[in-house]
ZAROPA-508874 format. One record per residue (C-alpha): residue in three letters; x, y, z. Coordinates in steps of 0.5 Angstrom, whole numbers, padded with zeros to 4 digits. Layout:
<nodes>
<node doti="ALA" east="X" north="Y" up="Z"/>
...
</nodes>
This chain:
<nodes>
<node doti="UNK" east="0000" north="0001" up="0002"/>
<node doti="UNK" east="0000" north="-0001" up="0009"/>
<node doti="UNK" east="-0006" north="-0005" up="0012"/>
<node doti="UNK" east="-0011" north="-0002" up="0017"/>
<node doti="UNK" east="-0018" north="-0002" up="0019"/>
<node doti="UNK" east="-0024" north="-0001" up="0024"/>
<node doti="UNK" east="-0028" north="-0007" up="0024"/>
<node doti="UNK" east="-0035" north="-0007" up="0022"/>
<node doti="UNK" east="-0040" north="-0007" up="0027"/>
<node doti="UNK" east="-0034" north="-0007" up="0033"/>
<node doti="UNK" east="-0035" north="-0002" up="0039"/>
<node doti="UNK" east="-0032" north="0005" up="0038"/>
<node doti="UNK" east="-0026" north="0007" up="0041"/>
<node doti="UNK" east="-0028" north="0010" up="0048"/>
<node doti="UNK" east="-0022" north="0013" up="0052"/>
<node doti="UNK" east="-0022" north="0015" up="0059"/>
<node doti="UNK" east="-0021" north="0022" up="0062"/>
<node doti="UNK" east="-0013" north="0020" up="0063"/>
<node doti="UNK" east="-0013" north="0018" up="0055"/>
<node doti="UNK" east="-0012" north="0010" up="0057"/>
<node doti="UNK" east="-0017" north="0005" up="0054"/>
<node doti="UNK" east="-0021" north="0001" up="0059"/>
<node doti="UNK" east="-0016" north="-0005" up="0058"/>
<node doti="UNK" east="-0009" north="-0001" up="0058"/>
<node doti="UNK" east="-0005" north="-0001" up="0064"/>
<node doti="UNK" east="-0004" north="0005" up="0067"/>
<node doti="UNK" east="0002" north="0008" up="0072"/>
<node doti="UNK" east="-0001" north="0010" up="0079"/>
<node doti="UNK" east="-0001" north="0017" up="0077"/>
<node doti="UNK" east="-0006" north="0016" up="0071"/>
<node doti="UNK" east="-0002" north="0016" up="0065"/>
<node doti="UNK" east="-0002" north="0010" up="0060"/>
<node doti="UNK" east="0004" north="0005" up="0061"/>
<node doti="UNK" east="0009" north="0006" up="0055"/>
<node doti="UNK" east="0015" north="0001" up="0056"/>
<node doti="UNK" east="0019" north="0003" up="0050"/>
<node doti="UNK" east="0015" north="0009" up="0046"/>
<node doti="UNK" east="0020" north="0010" up="0040"/>
<node doti="UNK" east="0021" north="0002" up="0039"/>
<node doti="UNK" east="0013" north="0002" up="0039"/>
<node doti="UNK" east="0012" north="0007" up="0034"/>
<node doti="UNK" east="0018" north="0004" up="0030"/>
<node doti="UNK" east="0014" north="-0003" up="0030"/>
<node doti="UNK" east="0007" north="0000" up="0029"/>
<node doti="UNK" east="0009" north="0004" up="0023"/>
<node doti="UNK" east="0009" north="-0003" up="0019"/>
<node doti="UNK" east="0016" north="-0002" up="0017"/>
<node doti="UNK" east="0016" north="-0008" up="0012"/>
<node doti="UNK" east="0011" north="-0005" up="0007"/>
<node doti="UNK" east="0012" north="0002" up="0009"/>
<node doti="UNK" east="0020" north="0001" up="0006"/>
<node doti="UNK" east="0018" north="-0003" up="0001"/>
<node doti="UNK" east="0013" north="0002" up="-0002"/>
<node doti="UNK" east="0017" north="0008" up="-0001"/>
<node doti="UNK" east="0023" north="0004" up="-0004"/>
<node doti="UNK" east="0019" north="0002" up="-0010"/>
<node doti="UNK" east="0016" north="0009" up="-0012"/>
<node doti="UNK" east="0023" north="0012" up="-0011"/>
<node doti="UNK" east="0026" north="0007" up="-0016"/>
<node doti="UNK" east="0020" north="0008" up="-0021"/>
<node doti="UNK" east="0022" north="0016" up="-0020"/>
<node doti="UNK" east="0029" north="0014" up="-0022"/>
<node doti="UNK" east="0027" north="0010" up="-0028"/>
<node doti="UNK" east="0023" north="0015" up="-0030"/>
<node doti="UNK" east="0029" north="0020" up="-0030"/>
<node doti="UNK" east="0027" north="0025" up="-0024"/>
<node doti="UNK" east="0033" north="0028" up="-0022"/>
<node doti="UNK" east="0037" north="0027" up="-0015"/>
<node doti="UNK" east="0032" north="0033" up="-0012"/>
<node doti="UNK" east="0026" north="0030" up="-0015"/>
<node doti="UNK" east="0027" north="0023" up="-0013"/>
<node doti="UNK" east="0029" north="0025" up="-0006"/>
<node doti="UNK" east="0022" north="0029" up="-0005"/>
<node doti="UNK" east="0018" north="0023" up="-0008"/>
<node doti="UNK" east="0022" north="0018" up="-0003"/>
<node doti="UNK" east="0020" north="0023" up="0003"/>
<node doti="UNK" east="0013" north="0024" up="0001"/>
<node doti="UNK" east="0011" north="0017" up="0000"/>
<node doti="UNK" east="0015" north="0015" up="0007"/>
<node doti="UNK" east="0011" north="0020" up="0010"/>
<node doti="UNK" east="0004" north="0018" up="0007"/>
<node doti="UNK" east="0006" north="0011" up="0009"/>
<node doti="UNK" east="0008" north="0012" up="0016"/>
<node doti="UNK" east="0001" north="0016" up="0017"/>
<node doti="UNK" east="-0003" north="0010" up="0014"/>
<node doti="UNK" east="0001" north="0005" up="0018"/>
<node doti="UNK" east="0000" north="0009" up="0025"/>
<node doti="UNK" east="-0007" north="0010" up="0023"/>
<node doti="UNK" east="-0008" north="0002" up="0023"/>
<node doti="UNK" east="-0005" north="0001" up="0029"/>
<node doti="UNK" east="-0009" north="0007" up="0033"/>
<node doti="UNK" east="-0015" north="0005" up="0030"/>
<node doti="UNK" east="-0015" north="-0003" up="0031"/>
<node doti="UNK" east="-0012" north="-0002" up="0038"/>
<node doti="UNK" east="-0018" north="-0005" up="0041"/>
<node doti="UNK" east="-0020" north="-0010" up="0036"/>
<node doti="UNK" east="-0012" north="-0013" up="0037"/>
<node doti="UNK" east="-0013" north="-0013" up="0044"/>
<node doti="UNK" east="-0019" north="-0017" up="0044"/>
<node doti="UNK" east="-0016" north="-0022" up="0039"/>
<node doti="UNK" east="-0010" north="-0023" up="0044"/>
<node doti="UNK" east="-0005" north="-0020" up="0038"/>
<node doti="UNK" east="0001" north="-0019" up="0043"/>
<node doti="UNK" east="0006" north="-0018" up="0037"/>
<node doti="UNK" east="0002" north="-0011" up="0036"/>
<node doti="UNK" east="0006" north="-0006" up="0040"/>
<node doti="UNK" east="0000" north="-0003" up="0043"/>
<node doti="UNK" east="-0002" north="-0009" up="0045"/>
<node doti="UNK" east="0005" north="-0011" up="0048"/>
<node doti="UNK" east="0004" north="-0004" up="0052"/>
<node doti="UNK" east="0010" north="-0001" up="0048"/>
<node doti="UNK" east="0007" north="0005" up="0046"/>
<node doti="UNK" east="0000" north="0008" up="0047"/>
<node doti="UNK" east="-0006" north="0008" up="0042"/>
<node doti="UNK" east="-0006" north="0016" up="0043"/>
<node doti="UNK" east="0001" north="0017" up="0042"/>
<node doti="UNK" east="0001" north="0013" up="0035"/>
<node doti="UNK" east="-0005" north="0017" up="0033"/>
<node doti="UNK" east="-0002" north="0023" up="0034"/>
<node doti="UNK" east="0004" north="0020" up="0030"/>
<node doti="UNK" east="-0001" north="0019" up="0024"/>
<node doti="UNK" east="-0004" north="0026" up="0024"/>
<node doti="UNK" east="0003" north="0029" up="0025"/>
<node doti="UNK" east="0006" north="0025" up="0019"/>
<node doti="UNK" east="0000" north="0026" up="0015"/>
<node doti="UNK" east="0001" north="0034" up="0016"/>
<node doti="UNK" east="0008" north="0033" up="0013"/>
<node doti="UNK" east="0006" north="0029" up="0007"/>
<node doti="UNK" east="0002" north="0035" up="0004"/>
<node doti="UNK" east="0007" north="0040" up="0003"/>
<node doti="UNK" east="0012" north="0034" up="0001"/>
<node doti="UNK" east="0007" north="0032" up="-0004"/>
<node doti="UNK" east="0006" north="0038" up="-0007"/>
<node doti="UNK" east="0013" north="0040" up="-0007"/>
<node doti="UNK" east="0013" north="0036" up="-0014"/>
<node doti="UNK" east="0007" north="0040" up="-0017"/>
<node doti="UNK" east="0000" north="0041" up="-0016"/>
<node doti="UNK" east="-0002" north="0035" up="-0020"/>
<node doti="UNK" east="0003" north="0030" up="-0017"/>
<node doti="UNK" east="0001" north="0033" up="-0010"/>
<node doti="UNK" east="-0006" north="0032" up="-0011"/>
<node doti="UNK" east="-0005" north="0025" up="-0015"/>
<node doti="UNK" east="-0001" north="0022" up="-0009"/>
<node doti="UNK" east="-0006" north="0025" up="-0003"/>
<node doti="UNK" east="-0011" north="0022" up="-0007"/>
<node doti="UNK" east="-0008" north="0015" up="-0006"/>
<node doti="UNK" east="-0006" north="0017" up="0001"/>
<node doti="UNK" east="-0013" north="0019" up="0003"/>
<node doti="UNK" east="-0016" north="0012" up="0000"/>
<node doti="UNK" east="-0011" north="0008" up="0005"/>
<node doti="UNK" east="-0014" north="0012" up="0011"/>
<node doti="UNK" east="-0021" north="0011" up="0008"/>
<node doti="UNK" east="-0019" north="0003" up="0008"/>
<node doti="UNK" east="-0016" north="0004" up="0015"/>
<node doti="UNK" east="-0022" north="0008" up="0018"/>
<node doti="UNK" east="-0028" north="0003" up="0016"/>
<node doti="UNK" east="-0027" north="0001" up="0008"/>
<node doti="UNK" east="-0023" north="-0005" up="0010"/>
<node doti="UNK" east="-0030" north="-0008" up="0013"/>
<node doti="UNK" east="-0034" north="-0008" up="0007"/>
<node doti="UNK" east="-0034" north="-0012" up="0000"/>
<node doti="UNK" east="-0031" north="-0006" up="-0003"/>
<node doti="UNK" east="-0024" north="-0007" up="0001"/>
<node doti="UNK" east="-0020" north="-0008" up="-0005"/>
<node doti="UNK" east="-0022" north="-0001" up="-0008"/>
<node doti="UNK" east="-0017" north="0003" up="-0003"/>
<node doti="UNK" east="-0011" north="-0001" up="-0005"/>
<node doti="UNK" east="-0013" north="0000" up="-0013"/>
<node doti="UNK" east="-0013" north="0007" up="-0012"/>
<node doti="UNK" east="-0007" north="0007" up="-0008"/>
<node doti="UNK" east="-0003" north="0003" up="-0012"/>
<node doti="UNK" east="-0005" north="0007" up="-0018"/>
<node doti="UNK" east="-0003" north="0014" up="-0015"/>
<node doti="UNK" east="0004" north="0012" up="-0015"/>
<node doti="UNK" east="0006" north="0012" up="-0022"/>
<node doti="UNK" east="0001" north="0018" up="-0023"/>
<node doti="UNK" east="0005" north="0022" up="-0018"/>
<node doti="UNK" east="0012" north="0020" up="-0021"/>
<node doti="UNK" east="0009" north="0022" up="-0028"/>
<node doti="UNK" east="0006" north="0029" up="-0026"/>
<node doti="UNK" east="0012" north="0031" up="-0023"/>
<node doti="UNK" east="0017" north="0030" up="-0029"/>
<node doti="UNK" east="0018" north="0036" up="-0033"/>
<node doti="UNK" east="0012" north="0038" up="-0038"/>
<node doti="UNK" east="0008" north="0034" up="-0033"/>
<node doti="UNK" east="0006" north="0029" up="-0038"/>
<node doti="UNK" east="0000" north="0024" up="-0036"/>
<node doti="UNK" east="0002" north="0017" up="-0034"/>
<node doti="UNK" east="0000" north="0012" up="-0039"/>
<node doti="UNK" east="-0006" north="0009" up="-0038"/>
<node doti="UNK" east="-0004" north="0002" up="-0038"/>
<node doti="UNK" east="0002" north="0003" up="-0033"/>
<node doti="UNK" east="-0004" north="0006" up="-0028"/>
<node doti="UNK" east="-0008" north="0000" up="-0029"/>
<node doti="UNK" east="-0003" north="-0005" up="-0028"/>
<node doti="UNK" east="-0001" north="-0001" up="-0022"/>
<node doti="UNK" east="-0008" north="-0002" up="-0020"/>
<node doti="UNK" east="-0009" north="-0009" up="-0021"/>
<node doti="UNK" east="-0002" north="-0010" up="-0017"/>
<node doti="UNK" east="-0006" north="-0007" up="-0011"/>
<node doti="UNK" east="-0012" north="-0011" up="-0012"/>
<node doti="UNK" east="-0007" north="-0017" up="-0012"/>
<node doti="UNK" east="-0003" north="-0014" up="-0006"/>
<node doti="UNK" east="-0010" north="-0014" up="-0002"/>
<node doti="UNK" east="-0012" north="-0021" up="-0003"/>
<node doti="UNK" east="-0005" north="-0023" up="-0001"/>
<node doti="UNK" east="-0004" north="-0019" up="0005"/>
<node doti="UNK" east="-0011" north="-0021" up="0008"/>
<node doti="UNK" east="-0009" north="-0028" up="0008"/>
<node doti="UNK" east="-0005" north="-0029" up="0014"/>
<node doti="UNK" east="-0010" north="-0024" up="0019"/>
<node doti="UNK" east="-0016" north="-0028" up="0017"/>
<node doti="UNK" east="-0017" north="-0031" up="0023"/>
<node doti="UNK" east="-0016" north="-0025" up="0027"/>
<node doti="UNK" east="-0020" north="-0021" up="0023"/>
<node doti="UNK" east="-0026" north="-0026" up="0023"/>
<node doti="UNK" east="-0026" north="-0025" up="0031"/>
<node doti="UNK" east="-0026" north="-0018" up="0030"/>
<node doti="UNK" east="-0032" north="-0018" up="0025"/>
<node doti="UNK" east="-0029" north="-0016" up="0019"/>
<node doti="UNK" east="-0032" north="-0018" up="0013"/>
<node doti="UNK" east="-0028" north="-0015" up="0007"/>
<node doti="UNK" east="-0028" north="-0018" up="0000"/>
<node doti="UNK" east="-0022" north="-0023" up="0002"/>
<node doti="UNK" east="-0026" north="-0025" up="0008"/>
<node doti="UNK" east="-0032" north="-0027" up="0004"/>
<node doti="UNK" east="-0028" north="-0031" up="-0001"/>
<node doti="UNK" east="-0024" north="-0035" up="0005"/>
<node doti="UNK" east="-0017" north="-0038" up="0004"/>
<node doti="UNK" east="-0019" north="-0042" up="-0002"/>
<node doti="UNK" east="-0022" north="-0037" up="-0006"/>
<node doti="UNK" east="-0016" north="-0032" up="-0004"/>
<node doti="UNK" east="-0011" north="-0037" up="-0007"/>
<node doti="UNK" east="-0015" north="-0038" up="-0013"/>
<node doti="UNK" east="-0016" north="-0031" up="-0014"/>
<node doti="UNK" east="-0010" north="-0027" up="-0013"/>
<node doti="UNK" east="-0006" north="-0029" up="-0019"/>
<node doti="UNK" east="-0011" north="-0026" up="-0024"/>
<node doti="UNK" east="-0010" north="-0019" up="-0022"/>
<node doti="UNK" east="-0003" north="-0020" up="-0022"/>
<node doti="UNK" east="-0003" north="-0024" up="-0029"/>
<node doti="UNK" east="-0007" north="-0018" up="-0031"/>
<node doti="UNK" east="-0002" north="-0013" up="-0029"/>
<node doti="UNK" east="0003" north="-0017" up="-0033"/>
<node doti="UNK" east="0000" north="-0017" up="-0039"/>
<node doti="UNK" east="-0002" north="-0010" up="-0039"/>
<node doti="UNK" east="0006" north="-0008" up="-0038"/>
<node doti="UNK" east="0008" north="-0013" up="-0043"/>
<node doti="UNK" east="0004" north="-0011" up="-0049"/>
<node doti="UNK" east="0003" north="-0003" up="-0047"/>
<node doti="UNK" east="0010" north="-0003" up="-0050"/>
<node doti="UNK" east="0011" north="-0009" up="-0053"/>
<node doti="UNK" east="0019" north="-0012" up="-0053"/>
<node doti="UNK" east="0022" north="-0018" up="-0052"/>
<node doti="UNK" east="0023" north="-0017" up="-0044"/>
<node doti="UNK" east="0015" north="-0016" up="-0044"/>
<node doti="UNK" east="0014" north="-0023" up="-0047"/>
<node doti="UNK" east="0019" north="-0027" up="-0043"/>
<node doti="UNK" east="0016" north="-0024" up="-0037"/>
<node doti="UNK" east="0009" north="-0025" up="-0039"/>
<node doti="UNK" east="0011" north="-0033" up="-0040"/>
<node doti="UNK" east="0014" north="-0033" up="-0034"/>
<node doti="UNK" east="0008" north="-0030" up="-0030"/>
<node doti="UNK" east="0004" north="-0035" up="-0034"/>
<node doti="UNK" east="0008" north="-0041" up="-0032"/>
<node doti="UNK" east="0008" north="-0039" up="-0025"/>
<node doti="UNK" east="0001" north="-0038" up="-0024"/>
<node doti="UNK" east="0000" north="-0045" up="-0028"/>
<node doti="UNK" east="0004" north="-0048" up="-0023"/>
<node doti="UNK" east="0001" north="-0045" up="-0017"/>
<node doti="UNK" east="-0006" north="-0048" up="-0020"/>
<node doti="UNK" east="-0004" north="-0055" up="-0021"/>
<node doti="UNK" east="0000" north="-0056" up="-0015"/>
<node doti="UNK" east="-0005" north="-0052" up="-0010"/>
<node doti="UNK" east="-0009" north="-0058" up="-0009"/>
<node doti="UNK" east="-0003" north="-0062" up="-0006"/>
<node doti="UNK" east="0001" north="-0056" up="-0003"/>
<node doti="UNK" east="-0004" north="-0051" up="-0001"/>
<node doti="UNK" east="0002" north="-0046" up="0000"/>
<node doti="UNK" east="0004" north="-0046" up="-0007"/>
<node doti="UNK" east="-0001" north="-0042" up="-0010"/>
<node doti="UNK" east="0001" north="-0036" up="-0005"/>
<node doti="UNK" east="0008" north="-0037" up="-0006"/>
<node doti="UNK" east="0007" north="-0037" up="-0014"/>
<node doti="UNK" east="0003" north="-0031" up="-0013"/>
<node doti="UNK" east="0009" north="-0027" up="-0010"/>
<node doti="UNK" east="0013" north="-0029" up="-0016"/>
<node doti="UNK" east="0008" north="-0026" up="-0021"/>
<node doti="UNK" east="0008" north="-0020" up="-0017"/>
<node doti="UNK" east="0016" north="-0019" up="-0017"/>
<node doti="UNK" east="0016" north="-0020" up="-0024"/>
<node doti="UNK" east="0010" north="-0014" up="-0025"/>
<node doti="UNK" east="0015" north="-0010" up="-0020"/>
<node doti="UNK" east="0021" north="-0011" up="-0024"/>
<node doti="UNK" east="0017" north="-0010" up="-0031"/>
<node doti="UNK" east="0014" north="-0003" up="-0028"/>
<node doti="UNK" east="0021" north="-0001" up="-0026"/>
<node doti="UNK" east="0023" north="-0002" up="-0033"/>
<node doti="UNK" east="0017" north="0001" up="-0036"/>
<node doti="UNK" east="0019" north="0008" up="-0032"/>
<node doti="UNK" east="0024" north="0010" up="-0038"/>
<node doti="UNK" east="0018" north="0010" up="-0042"/>
<node doti="UNK" east="0015" north="0015" up="-0038"/>
<node doti="UNK" east="0021" north="0019" up="-0038"/>
<node doti="UNK" east="0021" north="0019" up="-0046"/>
<node doti="UNK" east="0014" north="0022" up="-0046"/>
<node doti="UNK" east="0016" north="0027" up="-0041"/>
<node doti="UNK" east="0021" north="0029" up="-0046"/>
<node doti="UNK" east="0017" north="0029" up="-0052"/>
<node doti="UNK" east="0012" north="0034" up="-0049"/>
<node doti="UNK" east="0017" north="0038" up="-0047"/>
<node doti="UNK" east="0020" north="0038" up="-0055"/>
<node doti="UNK" east="0013" north="0040" up="-0057"/>
<node doti="UNK" east="0012" north="0046" up="-0052"/>
<node doti="UNK" east="0019" north="0048" up="-0055"/>
<node doti="UNK" east="0017" north="0048" up="-0062"/>
<node doti="UNK" east="0010" north="0051" up="-0061"/>
<node doti="UNK" east="0014" north="0057" up="-0057"/>
<node doti="UNK" east="0019" north="0058" up="-0063"/>
</nodes>
């Protein structure tokens, strides 16, 4: 789930009649300047997280047993949703990014205007609706709840103590989306959904760390900003370890036990070495997250078997 938000207490965006903000360079004719709009849109969508979440969910659909058409629909729906969230991020944050001097942002660099990015976000969101419901009503609703949570984060929840909630809801919606789209519409296992929610909480903490300075300057006071860098590094491994434990013991096997042991060793190493090397806890947390993702994909086969069992029960009842 890509990050974006309206800073708490920030001045609302006020566009001029031409559609440009007061700080946006304009052409002599009054149009906002755009040096490379297509390239700007590509950068503004938060390409790395967008592709990562899309690839993870599509891989989960493959592991769960969806056919080629179903996996393609999952990938298209998640991609459109993530694009809408990423573009919403940069459109909403344009003024704050300019004030913070974040020249790496495409809107600040005048590659593309905030208005064009906002239009792309709305277009992607509209496309996401039929693509999500192509997997069925329950699956579509589950996915759109997650996308809606991400938009709520972008539009203001980021600046509150509940900033972790949209991440938890957004990540939890992904295995639900995959499961409800299987034959028989099986409900996802509670421990898979809970593990995904915890993975989202850990991702939120880790994702906020690099931008703490700029966010503070913009008045953002979400949970990570209240914790500070030391608190983030200390807390991030906990939800990730919780996710590992749920995935390991929701369906016990040797791989799960090994994964939990490896995650525990990484978290302990981060705690022990963090005093002398501040970057170590963050690096070990990323390692634990990688273990969680691998274990989540492995557990996708369990969702497929649940769907098969549901179909068999229905067939026996009909017979």
